[in-house]
N, C-alpha and C positions, 0 to 999 in steps of 0.2 A: 395443527400448526407445529412444526418441528422446533427444536431448541434454538435455532438460528433466526427463525422468522419472528417478526414483530409487526405491530400495526403500522409502524413507520419504517419503511424499507429504504428510504433515501435520507441523505444528509446534505444540507446546503453548506458548502465550503466557500469561503471568500475566494474570489478569483486569484488574488495574489498568492494565497497559500497553496491553492491547487497548482498554479503555474510553477511556483518555486519548487514544490515537491516533485512535479513532473520533470523539471529541468535537473534537479538534484539526482533523480534516478537515472536520467540519461547520462549525466556526467560520471556517476559511479560505474555504470555499465561500460562507458568508453574507457575509463581507467582500468577496469578489470580486463577488458579486451586487449588494451595496449600492454599491460604487464604480463599477461599470459600468452599472448599471441593468438588467442582464439578469436573467431569472428564475433562482431557485435551481436549478430542474430542469435548465436549460440548462447551468449550470456542473457539476452532478452528472454529467450525461451526458458532458460534455467531459472532466472529470477521469477518469472511469472509462475512457473510450475511450483517452485518452492513456496512462494507467497500464497498460492492457492491451497497448498497442502497445510501450511500453517494456519490459514484462515479456517479451514475445516476443523482444525483441532481446538479453536478458541471456543470458550463458553460464551453464552449470551451476555453474561455479566462482564466478561473481559472485553467483548466487543463494545459494550456500552461505555466502559471506562476509556477506551481509545477514542470513541466519539466525543465523550465529555472532555478529554484532554485537548482535542482540537477546538472545541467550543471555548475552552479557557484561553486559548491563544488569541481568540478574536474578541474577547470581552474587554 
C-alpha cells in the first residue's frame, strides 16, 4: 500500500457541498477565460493538471486533514 492509499478510498460528500464546489470551479474557470481571452477548455485542462500535480504532492496526513475539514462543514 503506498502512502496515498488507505482502507477507505472514498468520501461521502453531501450533495449540496459537491454541487456548490463544482459550480464554483466552473464559475472560476469562466472568469479566468473571460479575463485572459483563453478558451474555457484550456483553463479546464490547466486546472485539472495542476490539481492532479498538487494532489500527488500531498501527504496522507494532509489529505486526511482536507477530508476532515469537509466533514466539519457538514457537522
